[in-house]
C-alpha positions as CSV (number, residue, x, y, z in Angstrom):
1,M,-5.0,-15.3,-10.5
2,S,-8.1,-14.7,-12.4
3,H,-7.6,-15.4,-15.9
4,E,-11.2,-15.0,-16.6
5,E,-13.0,-11.7,-16.3
6,N,-15.9,-12.9,-14.4
7,E,-13.5,-14.4,-11.8
8,F,-11.8,-10.9,-11.3
9,I,-15.4,-9.2,-11.0
10,E,-16.5,-11.7,-8.5
11,L,-13.2,-11.5,-6.4
12,I,-13.8,-7.7,-6.2
13,T,-17.5,-7.9,-5.4
14,V,-16.5,-10.5,-2.5
15,I,-14.0,-8.0,-1.2
16,V,-16.5,-5.3,-1.0
17,D,-18.6,-7.6,1.5
18,V,-15.7,-9.0,3.6
19,L,-13.0,-6.6,3.9
20,S,-12.8,-5.7,7.6
21,E,-11.1,-3.0,9.6
22,A,-8.3,-5.0,10.6
23,P,-5.1,-2.9,10.2
24,M,-3.4,-5.4,7.7
25,A,-6.8,-5.7,5.6
26,S,-6.3,-2.9,3.1
27,A,-2.6,-3.7,2.5
28,F,-3.6,-7.4,2.0
29,L,-6.1,-5.9,-0.6
30,C,-3.1,-4.2,-2.3
31,H,-1.3,-7.6,-2.5
32,I,-4.2,-9.5,-3.9
33,I,-5.2,-7.0,-6.7
34,D,-1.4,-7.0,-7.5
35,S,-1.3,-10.6,-7.8
36,A,-4.3,-10.8,-10.1
37,A,-4.1,-10.4,-13.9
38,L,-4.8,-6.9,-15.3
39,P,-8.6,-6.3,-16.2
40,S,-9.4,-5.0,-19.7
41,K,-11.1,-1.8,-20.3
42,E,-14.4,-3.8,-20.6
43,T,-13.8,-5.5,-17.3
44,S,-13.1,-2.4,-15.6
45,Y,-16.5,-0.9,-16.8
46,K,-18.2,-3.9,-15.5
47,I,-16.3,-3.6,-12.3
48,T,-17.5,-0.1,-11.7
49,T,-20.9,-1.2,-12.6
50,R,-21.0,-4.0,-10.0
51,L,-19.6,-1.4,-7.2
52,L,-22.1,1.0,-8.1
53,Q,-24.9,-1.5,-7.6
54,K,-23.4,-2.5,-4.1
55,L,-23.8,1.3,-3.2
56,K,-27.3,1.7,-4.4
57,P,-30.3,0.9,-2.0
58,G,-31.8,-2.3,-3.1
59,L,-35.4,-3.7,-2.9
60,L,-34.6,-5.1,0.7
61,F,-34.0,-1.6,1.9
62,Y,-37.4,-0.6,0.5
63,L,-39.1,-3.5,2.0
64,K,-37.7,-2.8,5.4
65,S,-39.3,0.8,5.1
66,L,-42.6,-0.8,5.4
67,G,-41.4,-1.8,8.9
68,G,-40.0,1.6,9.8
69,I,-36.4,0.5,9.4
70,Y,-35.6,2.1,6.0
71,R,-32.3,2.9,5.3
72,T,-31.2,5.1,2.5
73,K,-27.5,4.1,1.9
74,P,-25.5,1.0,2.4
75,K,-23.2,0.3,5.4
76,K,-20.5,2.2,6.2
77,R,-18.1,-0.4,5.8
78,T,-19.2,-1.1,2.4
79,R,-18.8,2.6,1.4
80,V,-15.4,2.6,2.6
81,N,-14.3,-0.8,1.0
82,A,-15.7,0.5,-2.6
83,A,-13.6,3.8,-2.1
84,I,-10.7,1.6,-1.2
85,I,-11.1,-0.8,-4.1
86,W,-11.4,2.1,-6.5
87,S,-8.4,3.9,-5.1
88,V,-6.0,0.8,-5.4
89,L,-7.5,0.2,-9.0
90,A,-6.9,3.7,-10.1
91,E,-3.5,3.8,-8.7
92,K,-2.4,0.4,-10.4
93,L,-4.4,1.0,-13.7
94,A,-3.5,4.9,-14.2
95,G,-4.2,5.6,-17.9
96,E,-6.6,4.3,-20.5
97,I,-8.2,1.6,-18.1
98,S,-8.5,4.1,-15.3
99,L,-10.8,6.2,-17.6
100,S,-13.1,3.3,-18.0
101,L,-13.4,2.9,-14.2
102,F,-14.2,6.6,-13.4
103,S,-17.5,6.8,-14.8
104,D,-19.8,9.9,-14.4
105,N,-21.8,7.9,-11.6
106,V,-18.4,7.2,-9.7
107,C,-17.4,10.8,-9.9
108,T,-20.6,12.0,-8.5
109,T,-20.8,9.1,-5.8
110,L,-17.3,9.9,-4.5
111,L,-18.1,13.7,-4.4
112,D,-21.3,13.1,-2.4
113,Y,-19.6,11.0,-0.1
114,L,-16.7,13.6,0.3
115,Q,-19.4,16.5,0.8
116,Y,-22.4,15.0,2.4
117,D,-21.3,11.9,4.3
118,R,-21.2,12.3,8.2
119,D,-18.5,9.7,8.7
120,A,-15.1,10.4,8.6
121,S,-13.6,7.4,7.3
122,V,-16.0,7.4,4.3
123,R,-15.0,10.9,3.4
124,L,-11.4,10.3,4.0
125,F,-11.2,7.1,1.5
126,A,-13.5,9.0,-1.0
127,L,-10.9,11.7,-1.1
128,I,-7.9,9.3,-1.4
129,A,-9.9,7.6,-4.4
130,L,-10.6,11.1,-6.1
131,E,-6.8,11.8,-5.8
132,K,-5.9,8.4,-7.2
133,F,-8.4,9.0,-10.0
134,G,-6.8,12.6,-10.8
135,M,-3.5,10.7,-11.5
136,T,-5.0,10.3,-15.1
137,G,-5.3,13.7,-16.8
138,Q,-8.8,13.4,-18.2
139,N,-10.2,12.1,-14.9
140,K,-8.8,15.2,-13.0
141,E,-10.5,17.4,-15.8
142,K,-13.5,15.5,-15.0
143,I,-13.3,16.2,-11.5
144,L,-12.6,19.9,-11.8
145,N,-15.4,20.3,-14.5
146,S,-18.1,18.3,-12.8
147,G,-19.9,21.3,-11.7
148,R,-18.9,20.8,-8.1
149,D,-16.2,22.9,-7.0
150,I,-14.1,20.4,-5.1
151,H,-11.7,23.1,-4.0
152,R,-14.6,24.8,-2.2
153,I,-15.7,21.5,-0.8
154,L,-12.4,20.8,0.7
155,Q,-12.2,24.4,2.1
156,C,-15.6,23.7,3.9
157,I,-14.5,20.4,5.4
158,S,-11.4,22.1,6.7
159,K,-13.5,24.8,8.2
160,E,-15.7,22.2,9.8
161,L,-12.8,20.1,11.0
162,H,-11.1,23.3,12.8
163,S,-14.4,24.5,14.5
164,D,-16.1,21.2,15.4
165,E,-15.7,19.5,18.9
166,V,-14.3,16.2,18.4
167,S,-15.1,13.2,20.6
168,S,-12.2,11.3,21.9
169,E,-12.8,8.2,19.8
170,D,-13.0,10.0,16.7
171,V,-10.3,12.3,17.0
172,N,-7.5,10.4,15.1
173,R,-9.7,9.5,12.2
174,R,-10.7,13.4,11.9
175,R,-7.1,14.3,12.4
176,Q,-6.3,12.0,9.4
177,L,-9.1,13.7,7.3
178,K,-7.9,17.1,8.2
179,F,-4.2,16.2,7.1
180,C,-5.5,14.9,3.6
181,V,-7.9,17.7,3.0
182,E,-5.1,20.1,3.7
183,W,-2.7,18.0,1.6
184,A,-5.4,17.8,-1.6
185,L,-5.8,21.6,-1.2
186,K,-2.2,22.2,-1.4
187,N,-1.1,19.9,-4.1
188,T,-3.6,17.5,-5.9
189,F,-6.5,20.0,-6.3
190,D,-4.6,23.2,-5.8
191,S,-6.3,26.7,-7.0
192,G,-3.0,28.7,-6.6
193,K,-4.7,30.7,-3.7
194,E,-3.8,31.0,-0.2
195,D,-6.2,29.0,2.0
196,M,-8.0,30.7,4.9
197,Y,-8.0,27.4,6.9
198,D,-4.5,26.5,6.4
199,S,-2.6,24.5,9.0
200,D,-0.6,26.6,11.5
201,E,2.2,24.0,11.4
202,G,4.4,26.2,9.2
203,S,4.6,29.0,12.0
204,V,6.6,26.7,14.2
205,S,8.9,25.3,11.6
206,N,11.9,27.8,12.5
207,N,11.9,26.1,16.1
208,I,12.2,22.8,14.5
209,N,15.9,21.8,14.2
210,V,15.2,18.1,12.9
211,M,12.8,17.0,10.4
212,L,11.8,14.0,8.3
213,N,13.7,14.4,4.9
214,P,11.8,13.8,1.8
215,V,15.1,14.3,-0.2
216,D,16.2,11.2,1.8
217,A,13.1,9.0,1.3
218,T,11.0,7.1,-1.1
219,A,8.7,8.8,-3.6
220,H,5.1,8.7,-2.1
221,W,4.9,10.3,1.1
222,K,2.6,13.0,2.2
223,I,4.8,15.3,4.5
224,S,3.3,18.3,6.6
225,R,5.2,21.7,6.1
226,N,6.9,21.3,9.4
227,G,8.1,18.0,8.3
228,L,7.0,16.1,11.3
229,E,3.5,14.5,10.3
230,I,3.7,11.8,7.4
231,R,1.2,9.6,5.8
232,N,1.5,6.8,2.9
233,D,-1.6,6.6,0.9
234,N,0.2,4.6,-1.7
235,S,0.2,0.8,-2.0
236,T,4.1,0.5,-1.7
237,F,6.2,0.1,1.5
238,E,7.3,3.8,1.9
239,S,10.4,4.7,4.1
240,I,12.1,8.0,5.2
241,R,15.0,9.2,7.2
242,A,15.5,12.3,9.4
243,T,17.6,15.0,8.7
244,M,20.1,14.4,11.7
245,G,22.1,11.3,12.4
246,V,23.9,10.3,15.7
247,S,27.1,8.3,16.4
248,S,27.7,8.5,20.0
249,G,25.7,9.6,23.1
250,K,22.0,8.8,24.5
251,W,18.9,9.8,22.4
252,F,15.2,9.6,22.6
253,Y,12.6,10.6,20.3
254,E,8.6,9.7,20.1
255,V,6.2,8.9,17.6
256,V,2.4,9.5,18.0
257,L,0.4,6.8,16.1
258,L,-2.7,7.9,14.2
259,T,-3.4,4.4,12.8
260,N,-2.6,0.9,13.9
261,G,-1.1,-0.8,10.8
262,I,2.4,-2.0,9.8
263,M,5.0,0.6,10.9
264,Q,8.6,0.0,11.3
265,I,10.2,2.6,13.6
266,G,13.7,2.9,14.6
267,Y,17.2,3.7,13.3
268,A,19.1,3.2,9.9
269,T,22.3,4.4,8.3
270,K,22.6,6.1,4.9
271,R,23.5,2.7,3.6
272,C,20.1,1.3,4.5
273,M,18.4,0.6,1.1
274,F,14.6,1.1,0.9
275,G,12.7,-0.8,-1.5
276,P,9.1,0.1,-1.8
277,E,8.1,-2.1,-4.3
278,D,10.0,-5.3,-2.6
279,G,8.4,-4.5,0.7
280,T,11.8,-3.5,2.4
281,G,12.5,-0.9,4.7
282,V,13.8,-0.1,8.2
283,G,15.4,-3.3,9.7
284,D,15.1,-5.4,6.5
285,D,18.9,-5.0,5.8
286,P,22.1,-5.2,7.9
287,F,22.2,-1.3,8.2
288,G,19.0,-0.6,10.4
289,F,16.9,-1.9,13.3
290,A,13.1,-1.1,14.1
291,F,10.1,-2.1,16.2
292,D,6.8,-3.3,14.7
293,G,4.0,-3.0,17.2
294,C,1.3,-4.4,14.9
295,R,2.9,-7.9,14.7
296,N,5.0,-7.2,18.0
297,V,8.4,-8.1,16.4
298,L,11.8,-6.6,16.4
299,W,13.4,-6.2,12.8
300,A,17.2,-6.2,12.3
301,N,19.0,-7.8,9.4
302,G,15.8,-8.8,7.8
303,V,15.3,-11.1,10.7
304,S,12.3,-10.8,13.0
305,V,12.1,-12.0,16.7
306,P,9.1,-11.5,19.0
307,Y,9.2,-8.4,21.1
308,G,6.9,-6.1,23.0
309,G,4.2,-8.6,24.3
310,S,1.1,-9.8,22.8
311,E,-1.2,-6.6,22.5
312,S,-0.6,-4.7,19.1
313,W,-0.7,-0.9,19.2
314,K,-3.6,1.2,18.8
315,P,-4.5,4.5,17.1
316,G,-3.4,7.3,19.7
317,D,-0.7,5.2,21.2
318,V,2.8,6.9,21.8
319,V,6.0,4.8,20.8
320,G,9.3,6.0,22.5
321,V,12.7,5.1,21.0
322,Y,15.7,5.4,23.7
323,M,19.1,4.4,22.2
324,D,22.6,4.5,24.0
325,V,25.1,4.3,21.3
326,S,28.3,3.8,23.6
327,S,26.8,0.5,25.2
328,G,24.6,-0.5,22.4
329,C,21.5,-0.4,24.5
330,V,18.2,0.3,22.6
331,R,14.8,0.5,24.6
332,F,11.4,0.8,23.2
333,Y,8.4,2.3,24.9
334,L,4.7,2.2,24.4
335,N,2.6,4.8,26.2
336,G,5.5,4.9,28.8
337,K,5.6,1.3,29.3
338,D,9.2,-0.2,28.9
339,L,9.1,-3.1,26.3
340,G,12.4,-4.4,27.3
341,V,16.1,-3.6,26.6
342,V,17.6,-4.7,23.4
343,Y,21.5,-5.5,23.2
344,P,23.6,-6.2,19.9
345,L,24.9,-9.7,19.5
346,N,28.2,-7.8,18.4
347,I,28.7,-4.6,20.3
348,A,32.0,-3.9,17.9
349,Q,29.6,-4.3,15.0
350,F,27.1,-2.2,16.4
351,R,29.6,1.0,17.3
352,K,31.1,0.5,13.7
353,L,27.5,0.8,12.3
354,A,27.0,4.0,14.4
355,E,30.3,5.6,13.1
356,S,28.5,6.2,9.9
357,S,25.6,7.9,11.7
358,L,22.3,6.3,12.7
359,H,19.2,8.4,11.7
360,P,15.7,8.1,13.1
361,A,13.9,6.3,10.3
362,L,10.4,5.0,9.8
363,S,8.7,2.7,7.2
364,F,4.7,2.7,6.6
365,T,2.6,0.3,4.8
366,S,-0.7,1.6,3.1
367,Y,-3.2,4.2,4.8
368,Q,-0.8,4.6,7.8
369,Q,-0.2,8.0,9.6
370,A,1.8,9.2,12.5
371,I,3.6,12.3,14.1
372,V,7.1,12.5,15.2
373,N,8.6,14.3,18.0
374,F,12.2,15.1,18.2
375,G,12.1,17.2,21.2
376,A,10.5,20.4,19.5
377,E,7.9,19.8,22.1
378,K,7.3,18.3,25.4
379,F,7.5,14.4,25.4
380,R,4.3,12.6,26.3
381,Y,6.2,9.7,28.1
382,P,9.7,10.6,28.6
383,P,12.0,7.9,30.1
384,P,12.4,8.2,33.9
385,P,15.1,10.8,34.4
386,S,16.3,9.1,37.6
387,S,17.3,5.9,35.4
388,F,18.3,7.3,32.0
389,T,19.8,10.5,31.1
390,Y,19.5,11.6,27.3
391,Q,19.7,14.3,24.8
392,T,17.1,15.4,22.2
393,L,17.7,15.3,18.7
394,N,16.0,18.8,18.3
395,S,18.2,20.5,20.8
396,Q,21.5,19.4,19.0
397,G,20.2,19.5,15.6
398,Q,20.6,22.3,13.2
399,I,18.9,22.7,9.6
400,S,20.6,25.3,7.3
401,S,18.2,27.6,5.5
402,E,18.9,26.0,2.3
403,L,18.3,22.7,3.4
404,R,15.0,23.8,4.9
405,N,14.0,25.5,1.9
406,S,14.8,22.5,-0.4
407,I,12.8,20.1,2.0
408,Q,9.8,22.3,1.8
409,K,10.0,22.9,-2.1
410,R,10.4,19.1,-2.2
411,V,7.4,18.4,-0.4
412,W,5.3,20.5,-2.4
413,R,7.0,19.6,-5.8
414,A,7.2,15.9,-5.3
415,S,3.9,15.6,-3.9
416,R,2.0,16.8,-7.0
417,Y,0.6,13.7,-8.6
418,R,1.9,12.9,-12.1
419,S,-0.8,13.1,-14.6
420,V,-1.2,10.5,-17.4
421,S,-2.8,12.0,-20.6
422,V,-4.6,9.5,-22.6
423,S,-6.9,9.8,-25.7
424,P,-10.5,9.5,-25.1
425,Y,-11.4,6.2,-24.1
426,W,-14.7,6.0,-26.5
427,K,-12.2,5.8,-29.4
428,Q,-11.5,2.5,-31.0
429,Q,-7.9,3.4,-31.8
430,F,-5.7,5.3,-29.3
431,E,-3.3,7.7,-30.7
432,S,0.1,8.0,-29.0
433,T,1.1,11.6,-27.7
434,E,4.1,12.9,-26.2
435,E,2.7,12.7,-22.4
436,D,1.8,8.9,-23.0
437,F,4.1,6.2,-21.2
438,D,3.5,3.8,-24.4
439,T,6.5,4.9,-26.3
440,Q,8.7,2.3,-24.8
441,C,8.6,-1.4,-23.9
442,S,6.9,-2.0,-20.5
443,I,9.8,-4.4,-19.6
444,C,12.9,-3.0,-20.6
445,F,12.1,0.7,-21.2
446,A,14.8,0.6,-23.7
447,K,13.2,-0.1,-27.1
448,P,9.9,0.7,-28.8
449,P,6.7,-1.7,-28.2
450,V,6.4,-3.8,-31.5
451,V,4.7,-6.9,-30.5
452,V,1.0,-8.2,-29.6
453,L,1.1,-11.4,-27.7
454,G,-1.8,-14.1,-28.5
455,P,-4.1,-15.2,-27.6
456,C,-4.7,-12.4,-25.1
457,N,-3.8,-9.5,-27.3
458,H,-1.8,-7.8,-24.7
459,D,0.9,-5.4,-26.1
460,G,3.6,-2.9,-25.0
461,F,6.6,-5.3,-25.4
462,C,9.8,-4.9,-27.7
463,A,10.8,-7.9,-29.8
464,D,13.6,-9.0,-27.6
465,C,11.5,-9.0,-24.3
466,S,8.7,-11.0,-26.2
467,K,11.3,-13.8,-27.3
468,M,12.2,-14.5,-23.5
469,M,8.6,-14.7,-22.4
470,H,6.7,-18.1,-22.5
471,S,3.7,-16.5,-20.6
472,C,2.0,-13.1,-20.6
473,P,3.3,-11.0,-17.8
474,L,0.2,-9.2,-17.5
475,C,-2.6,-12.0,-17.4
476,R,-0.4,-15.1,-16.9
477,T,-1.8,-16.7,-20.0
478,P,0.5,-19.1,-22.2
479,I,1.7,-17.2,-25.2
480,S,0.6,-19.1,-28.3
481,H,2.0,-16.7,-30.9
482,R,3.3,-13.2,-31.6
483,K,2.0,-10.5,-33.9
484,P,3.4,-7.3,-35.1
485,M,1.8,-4.2,-33.7
486,N,1.0,-1.4,-36.1
487,N,2.7,-3.4,-38.9
488,N,6.0,-2.3,-37.0
489,I,7.9,-5.7,-37.5
490,T,7.6,-8.4,-40.1
491,S,8.3,-11.5,-38.7
492,L,8.8,-12.9,-35.2
493,P,9.6,-16.4,-33.8
494,S,6.5,-18.8,-33.5
495,T,7.9,-20.2,-30.1
496,P,9.4,-18.5,-27.1
497,T,13.1,-18.9,-26.0
498,K,12.9,-20.5,-22.7
499,L,14.9,-19.1,-19.7
500,S,16.7,-21.0,-17.3
501,I,14.8,-21.4,-13.7
502,A,17.1,-19.4,-12.0
503,S,16.6,-16.4,-14.4
504,T,12.8,-16.7,-14.5
505,S,11.6,-17.6,-11.2
506,A,10.8,-14.9,-8.5
507,S,13.1,-15.1,-5.2
508,S,10.9,-16.0,-2.6
509,S,13.1,-15.4,0.5
510,L,16.2,-13.1,1.5
511,S,19.3,-14.4,2.5
512,A,20.2,-12.9,5.8
513,P,23.8,-12.2,7.0
514,S,25.5,-14.4,9.5
515,T,25.2,-12.2,12.5
516,A,22.1,-9.9,13.4
517,I,22.6,-6.4,14.4
518,V,20.2,-6.0,17.1
519,L,18.1,-8.7,18.8
520,P,16.3,-8.9,22.3
521,P,18.5,-10.2,25.2
522,T,17.9,-13.7,26.4
523,P,15.0,-13.7,28.9
524,P,14.9,-16.2,31.7
525,H,14.0,-19.6,31.2
526,S,14.0,-19.2,27.2
527,R,16.1,-20.2,24.3
528,P,19.3,-18.0,23.8
529,A,19.1,-15.3,21.1
530,S,21.7,-17.0,19.1
531,S,19.7,-20.2,18.6
532,I,17.0,-18.9,16.4
533,T,15.8,-21.7,14.4
534,S,15.6,-20.0,11.0
535,W,17.4,-17.1,9.7
536,E,15.1,-16.5,6.8
537,P,13.1,-13.4,7.3
538,R,9.4,-13.6,8.4
539,S,6.9,-12.8,5.8
540,I,5.7,-9.2,5.2
541,F,3.4,-10.1,2.5
542,T,1.2,-7.1,3.2
543,T,3.6,-4.8,1.8
544,S,5.2,-6.8,-1.2
545,R,4.3,-5.8,-4.6
546,S,7.3,-6.9,-6.6
547,K,7.3,-9.2,-9.4
548,N,10.8,-10.2,-9.1
549,S,11.7,-10.5,-5.5
550,Q,8.8,-11.2,-2.8
551,K,9.1,-11.7,0.8
552,I,6.6,-14.1,0.9
553,K,7.2,-17.8,2.1
554,K,6.9,-20.4,-0.5
555,T,3.5,-22.0,-1.0
556,S,2.7,-24.8,-3.2
557,T,0.8,-23.6,-6.2
558,V,-1.2,-25.3,-8.8
559,N,-1.0,-24.3,-12.6
560,Y,-4.3,-22.6,-13.6
561,S,-4.5,-24.8,-16.7
562,E,-4.1,-28.0,-14.6
563,K,-6.9,-26.8,-12.1
564,R,-9.3,-26.0,-14.7
565,N,-8.6,-29.4,-16.4
566,L,-9.2,-31.2,-13.3
567,F,-12.3,-29.4,-12.7
568,I,-13.7,-30.3,-16.2
569,V,-12.8,-34.0,-15.9
570,G,-14.6,-34.0,-12.5
571,K,-17.8,-32.7,-14.1
572,I,-17.5,-35.2,-16.8
573,Y,-17.4,-37.8,-14.1
574,I,-20.2,-36.4,-12.4
575,I,-22.5,-36.2,-15.4
576,A,-21.7,-39.7,-16.4
577,F,-22.4,-41.2,-12.9
578,L,-25.8,-39.4,-12.8
579,F,-26.5,-40.5,-16.3
580,I,-25.9,-44.3,-15.5
581,Y,-27.8,-43.9,-12.4
582,S,-30.7,-42.6,-14.1
583,C,-30.7,-45.5,-16.8
584,I,-30.5,-48.1,-13.9
585,Y,-33.5,-46.3,-12.0
586,Y,-35.7,-46.2,-15.1
587,R,-34.9,-49.6,-16.2
588,R,-35.8,-51.0,-12.7
589,K,-38.8,-49.0,-12.6
590,N,-40.3,-50.2,-15.9
591,F,-39.4,-53.7,-14.7
592,I,-41.4,-53.3,-11.6
593,I,-44.3,-52.0,-13.5
594,R,-44.6,-54.7,-16.0
595,H,-44.5,-57.3,-13.4
596,W,-47.3,-55.5,-11.3
């Protein structure tokens, strides 16, 4: 996508206008930007300029002021969308290009939104954008030295959120803002001092015997001090397991949703492999199962089947997970409503799976947040005691003081954003430092980068990797030539070595095993569960970011150069047609005039 910089700029401009509040919209944006060609520093500066123009009051606003409907700022959705786009680009392009994106006006705009805007959504995504820009060292220095004490701003917001009365419809968004503000105070913009309005979650941590384990999770979670509230603000599909697993008995736990996007909630063993870049999480392999109420499907073995009705879950909903290991019975509840019993196709296989210990596990896509209750607090919608008996994980679990301390240290240590230092962006030549990530090939990370690809002039590749490429991996432009970078090598092959199709093409589907672990029972008057027409997993396009393995169904694509050639030929035909038509028209007109 987007070989030309103007196309990429127009794409971003359109997204600002059309991106909706749908739960999968932001995840879809991450996928779109990931599929597009990487912009240059000049293009990044133009993108920032265009976004700032969108956020400035235009002439139409001043004309409307004459009629008494003057508005000094753009729509809420435009402000939110601009902040989301900045955060996604800042995460994807951390380093030199991020410096071009983060101009002084962008810094001022985001700080203004964070400090003065009264909408919780705008403040939330402005803070996330500032955190993402802070991944680059110079950008973080710009924020801290901007003359606006961001630590004081965050403290004031925290005080405001603790003291204000909250309406029922805004409570979930404000809870998200409160969580992110306290996270930023402790991690991203930490001043080293104890905050007056710190959360009281840590005071009850000694009564909590089961926590979500950041040591047994992917890397980009935001986790509360008590290990029960989690959030994913990264563009990847993040997954996490609890500290306790079960191999027998009947168990129940709840998850309070603060957002309504894609979340897979269920159980997984230690053998369940999480792939954040591939979009794989709980239920995407043979070692776990999960319920996704956004799309109303049950995931097991990488296969999804309809489950849970037609209405998607909403912010504030409570998901209950009941499991009877001995009978292989699993039930999911939504606000106390039983969504139906789930049985395994192979009870022996399920019990064998449970022998290796099933842990409560969750997978979230971008900008999702939830609170997990393993029984330390009273359940909001427990199963009917007359019908189901169960144990709480918290009553049977135990966390050693060493594990508890290591988890809490891991939360704060792993949460600190890695700063990427680069030379000043106004210099024409960039000098590499020990803190830069440009000392190794961006493909194999084993050899120094010595090659510049032509005609796009993208660099960062070793000689061996450049031989195997026939198009630039950054902009998809066909490679016409290669040249040494900084005169490190003297000669390069003029033509690339072509690879076989199997070694260069990305896998578009995952092969599922022959037997699903957990599937819904056969409902009356419907096809049996074993007669699933396709064992190919359904698409999770909103969380897939991998270049080598994508869970997106194959779609017919046309090469960009072919499309451009067809467009040029079409223009030639149209011009020729208009020219011939005009010649015939004027010739006929002159003939009529002469005879008149």
